[in-house]
C-alpha positions in Angstrom: 76.7 132.6 119.5 78.6 134.6 116.9 78.4 133.6 113.2 80.9 131.0 112.1 83.7 132.5 110.1 84.0 129.3 108.1 80.4 128.0 107.6 81.2 124.8 105.7 79.1 121.6 105.7 80.3 118.9 108.0 79.4 115.2 108.1 77.7 115.5 104.7 77.6 111.7 103.9 75.5 108.9 105.4 77.4 106.6 107.7 78.1 103.2 106.2 75.0 101.1 106.4 76.0 97.9 104.6 79.7 97.6 105.4 82.0 95.8 102.9 80.2 94.3 99.9 80.2 90.5 99.5 78.5 87.8 97.5 76.4 88.5 94.4 76.3 92.2 95.0 80.1 92.3 95.1 80.1 90.5 91.8 77.8 93.1 90.3 80.1 95.9 91.5 83.1 94.0 90.1 81.4 93.9 86.7 81.1 97.7 86.7 84.7 98.1 87.8 85.9 95.7 85.1 84.2 97.9 82.5 85.9 101.0 83.9 89.3 99.3 83.9 88.8 98.4 80.2 88.5 102.1 79.4 92.0 102.9 80.8 94.0 103.8 77.7 97.5 103.5 79.1 97.0 100.4 81.2 100.1 98.2 80.8 99.7 94.9 78.9 98.6 91.9 80.9 96.9 93.8 83.7 93.4 92.6 84.5 90.9 92.8 87.4 91.3 89.7 89.6 88.4 87.7 90.8 88.7 89.1 94.3 88.5 92.9 94.6 89.0 94.7 97.9 85.8 96.6 98.6 85.7 99.4 101.1 82.8 100.5 103.3 80.1 102.3 101.2 79.0 105.9 101.9 76.0 107.7 100.5 76.1 111.3 99.4 74.2 113.4 96.7 71.6 110.7 96.1 74.2 108.1 95.2 76.0 105.3 97.1 79.8 105.3 96.6 81.8 102.1 97.0 85.6 102.4 96.7 87.8 99.5 95.8 91.3 98.4 95.0 93.0 95.3 93.6 96.5 94.1 92.8 97.3 92.8 89.4 100.4 91.7 87.5 101.4 93.3 84.2 104.3 93.2 81.8 105.6 96.2 83.7 105.3 94.6 87.1 102.9 94.7 90.0 100.2 97.4 89.8 97.3 98.5 92.0 94.0 99.1 90.3 91.8 101.5 92.2 88.6 103.4 91.8 85.0 103.3 92.8 81.5 102.1 91.8 78.5 104.3 92.5 74.8 103.7 92.1 71.5 105.6 92.7 70.4 105.5 96.3 67.6 103.0 96.4 64.3 104.0 97.9 62.3 101.6 100.1 62.9 98.0 99.0 64.0 99.0 95.5 67.1 97.5 93.9 70.2 99.5 93.1 70.3 101.0 89.6 72.2 103.5 87.6 75.6 101.9 88.1 78.7 103.9 87.1 82.4 103.3 87.8 85.8 105.0 87.5 89.2 103.3 87.5 92.9 104.1 87.4 96.1 102.4 88.3 99.5 103.0 90.0 102.8 101.3 90.4 103.5 103.2 93.6 102.8 100.6 96.3 102.6 100.7 100.0 105.2 97.9 100.5 107.7 99.9 98.6 107.2 102.9 100.9 107.9 101.7 104.5 107.6 105.3 105.8 103.9 105.5 104.9 101.5 105.3 107.8 98.3 105.4 105.7 97.7 104.0 102.2 95.3 106.6 100.7 93.2 107.1 97.5 90.9 109.9 96.7 88.6 111.3 94.0 86.5 114.4 93.7 82.8 113.4 93.3 81.1 116.8 93.6 81.3 120.5 94.4 80.0 122.6 97.2 79.4 126.3 96.7 79.1 128.9 99.5 78.7 132.6 99.7 80.9 135.2 97.9 82.6 132.7 95.7 83.6 130.3 98.5 83.6 126.7 97.4 85.1 123.3 98.0 85.6 119.9 96.4 83.4 117.1 97.7 86.0 114.3 98.0 85.7 110.6 98.4 88.7 109.2 100.4 89.4 105.6 101.1 92.4 103.9 102.6 94.1 101.4 104.9 96.0 102.1 108.2 99.6 100.9 108.0 100.1 101.3 111.8 98.8 99.0 114.5 95.9 99.9 116.8 93.9 102.2 114.5 90.1 101.9 115.1 88.8 105.1 113.5 89.7 107.6 110.8 88.8 111.3 110.6 88.9 114.0 107.9 89.9 117.4 109.2 90.0 120.9 107.7 92.1 123.4 109.6 91.6 121.4 112.8 87.9 120.9 112.4 86.6 117.4 112.1 84.3 117.2 109.0 83.9 113.4 108.8 84.7 110.3 110.7 84.2 106.5 110.4 85.2 103.4 112.2 87.8 101.2 110.5 86.3 98.0 109.2 88.5 95.0 108.3 91.5 97.4 108.1 89.6 99.7 105.6 87.8 103.0 105.9 85.9 105.5 103.7 85.4 109.2 104.2 83.5 111.9 102.3 84.4 115.5 103.0 85.1 118.9 101.6 88.6 119.5 100.4 90.6 122.4 98.7 88.5 125.2 100.1 88.5 128.3 97.9 88.2 132.0 98.8 88.8 131.5 102.5 92.2 133.4 102.5 94.9 130.8 102.8 94.4 127.5 101.0 92.7 124.9 103.3 93.3 121.2 102.4 92.0 118.0 104.0 94.0 116.0 106.5 93.2 112.3 107.2 94.0 111.1 110.7 94.0 107.7 112.4 93.0 107.2 116.0 93.4 104.5 118.7 90.7 103.1 120.9 92.0 105.6 123.6 91.6 108.5 121.2 95.3 108.9 120.6 96.4 110.2 117.2 98.4 107.5 115.5 99.0 109.1 112.0 98.1 112.1 109.9 98.3 112.4 106.2 97.5 115.3 103.8 96.0 114.6 100.4 98.6 117.0 99.0 102.4 117.0 99.1 103.9 119.9 100.9 105.5 122.5 98.7 109.0 121.7 99.9 108.4 118.0 99.2 107.4 118.9 95.7 110.4 121.1 95.2 112.7 118.4 96.5 111.2 115.8 94.1 111.6 118.2 91.2 115.2 118.8 92.2 115.9 115.1 92.4 114.4 114.5 89.0 116.5 117.3 87.5 119.8 116.2 89.1 122.3 114.4 86.9 123.0 110.7 87.6 126.0 110.2 89.8 
C-alpha cells in the first residue's frame, strides 16, 4: 500500500467508559466548574452555576479525562449559557481522580433563538499534534447536542476522513479530534456530522463560519439602520 499523503492520527481518544457523571462525582466536578466560572472577568451580574449542570460523556486523551458541561443561568442581561469542561489525571488501577482543572466561558447565543441550527456545538483546543515538515493540528474537544430527531451517533471528519466517532447518550455527545491542520496545502477544518440508526447523514456542521458567512455578518454590522 502506498504511503498516506495525510498521515494524521485518528481515533486518538479513549471511548467513553463512564458515560454521564452523576451523584457525588458530578458534585465534585461542579465544584471545579464553579471555581472556573468565578474567574470569568466579564460575566454579567447575577449569573451563577445552578445546582444541576448538564454533563457530557467523558473522553480520555493525553493522560487526562475530559468532561464537558453546560448550564443555563439567568443574569441581569438575560438568559446565558455557561459552558466549559473539567479535566483530571487519568487514574491508574483503583486510584481516585486527582489533579482537577476546569475552564469556563459564557454565551448569550442560544439554540432556541436559532431555529435553523441542527447541532448545538461547543469546542475547545486541549492540545497540539506535530507531524513532519512543519505539519501540525489542534487537538480539539467537541461537545454538543443534536437538534434534529433520530440521531444516534456523531462523527468528526477531516476532508471526508472520519477521525472520531461516538454514540449519542441522553441527547449528548463528546468528540476528540484534530482540527485546523497546518502545512497540508489548503486549510483543513473539522466537520461534525450526525447519523441515524440506518447510517443516514442527518446534519453536518463546521466548527468555523464559511468566509462568505463572515463577510455577510460584517456587512450587516456595518450597514446603517433603516
